[in-house]
C-alpha positions, 0 to 999 in steps of 0.5 A: 379042721378048717371049714370054709364056705365059698358062695358062688360056683363060677370060676372065681368060686371054684378057683378059690376052692382049688387054692384052698385044696392046693395049699399046705399050711392047713392040711385038713380043710373042708370046702362047701361051694354054695350057689343060688342055682341048682347048677354049678359053673356060673358064667361058664354055663350061663354066660359063655356063648353056646358056640364057644365050645372051647371056652365052655370046656373049662367046665371040665377043669372046674368039675375036677375041683368040685368032685374032690372029696374035700369039696361039697357042692351045695346048690339051690341055696341063696345067700342074702336074699329073702328066701336064702340064708343071711351072711350072719347066719352063714357065719355061724356054720363055717370058720370062714366064708368067701363071697364070689358072687360076681357082678350080675347087674348091667349098666344102663345107657341113661337115655330117653326111651331106654325102657321101651319094649324092644330095648333090653340088656345084652345080659338078659339076651345072653341069659335067654339063649343060655337057658338061665332059669331066672329068664324063662323061655319067652321074652325074646321068642315072643316079640323081639326077634320079629325085628328086621334090624338090631342095634348092639350098643357097645364094642366089647366081647359081649357085644360081639357075642350077641351080634354073632348069635343074631347073625349065625344060622340057627342050623349051626346052633342046633349042635349046641346046648341052646334051649328049644324055645331059643333055637326055635325063635332064632330059626324064625328070626327076621333079623337081617341087619345087626349094627355094633356101635361104639362111641369111641374109635376102633383103637379103644374097642374092648373086643379081642381079635379072636372074637372080632375075626369070628364075625368074618367067619360066619357063613352067609353073613357080610361084615360091613365097615365104614372106612371114613369112621375108621379114618377118624381114629388117629391110631388107625392112620398110625398102626405102630403108634403116634409119634411121641406116644407109647406103642399100641398094644398088640391086641389093638394093632391086630384089631385094626389090621382086621378092620382095615382088611374088611374096609378095603374095596368099598366107599363110605358105609359100603365096604364089607367082607363075606366068607366064601364070596367077594368083598361087598357081595350082595347075596349075603343073608345077614349084614353086620355093621361095625360103627364107631364114633357114635354116642346114643342119645335117645331110643326112638319110638313108633307104635309104643316100641323101639323103632331106632336109635338116635346117635350123636356123632363124636370125634377124638378130642385129642386127650384120649376121649371124644367130643360131640360134633353137633351132628346126629344120625338115626339108625333104624332098629326094632331091637336094641341090646345094650352091652356097656358093662356090668356092675356088682349088686349089693348082697344084703348083710354085706358092706357095699361100695355103690360107686365101685359096685364092689364089697370093700376089702383089703387083700380079700378081707371084707372091711366093715367100717374100715376094719377087717371082719373076721371070717369074711372074704371076697374074690372075683368081680365083687372084689375087684369089679368086672375086669379081666378074663376068666383066668384073671380070677385065679390070681385074684382067688389066690390072694384072697386065700392067702389072707384067709390062711394067714388068719386060719389060726384065729379062725379055727378057734371059732365054733363051726357046725359039724354038719352045715347042710343039716342046719340049712335043711333045718332052716327050711332050705333044700340043697341040691348036692352033686348027685342032684347036679349029675341027675340034671346032666342026665336029664339034659342029655336025655332031652337032647337025645329025644330031639336028635341033638346033644345035651340041651339045657333045661331052661326053667326052675321047675324042670331043673329042680324036678330033675335034681330030685330024680337022683336015681334017674 
């Protein structure tokens, strides 16, 4: 039997387990899917916006893999941390270990004032409204949502997600699994203006057209676009591509079409669209302003908190980048969320490339000193960096599993534990298995029923672990 541990139960980890189950080279395989959290699904549970129900339904296909009799979910087991198991000890229990730990850190702006109260990473905001137990219930409920104006720095899907949640009516979120504290805070939110700001032009924005269009479908929200900023982008004036250049990607053309439609009918800074009303309607509850060619240079302070963002006006440099124009613009904001990318975090006991934010590897084989380390593999963002969509993890996992299977004959000659979970318990860990997760699901469903809602997430460690232990509930 080939015994494999997969560290991480998000899409990359589950796709790795699935690839191991579907292969025929090693018919007898046992897979333990470990996770630091007592809950499975990783970013599908704690990163996908609650109003993206179709994407969240991916949990159903991940669930099918985790319920296979050859797979065991092992939650509440950290790896590499002070309270977890080291990679060296984990290697004693299994023939092979595949690390699918993602890229959990956010990139900083590295500008003065970034550490002021009211300045957060979008990752932290997403974790809050997704009920990640590391965040707790209060950081945004306490003071950030007292803001009137918010600035989201970044023009990718995460930026659009957080802007949409800020602008969406709390009544619409009631049918989702948003935790009670977050829903209550969003109901009381004073935010009436949300700026989504990028340092480059609309043709270089990273959001998908579907995400962009969702902004224009929000009831009671007005999308505002400055046509003069759009016109700065050479591709905006030539939607089929510049002469002598490659044609624009389809997603860029579609994004420009959406933005062009929103910019019709108003002057600089005044064009807009409101669902169900005329462009530029003045009775919108909230405004979402899409801004381009603005680079953050400083977060402004008033009374010890964020009061705004100073931006340098940029312009295309003719080589695909931007240059500063020497002009500046201040945007008022009492809440600033940075959404400028993720990066991997070093897992103690594994080699790490701090520049790339990944574990060095060759086709998924972990490299120590440039040489493949027997039995150690990586997949997902910690392997390739934070690129691609959820589905990209499938081919990534298959490549890693192909390498593992090519090594299988040598790996199975090594000693593996007959009962790894018993060993983990002897080391003082308290794994939460699938029955514990099902108990958490029941508790969340009951919590939702008591509130007149569907299932509502339990947002804290104590609550999750208490529910997990009540396996007969």
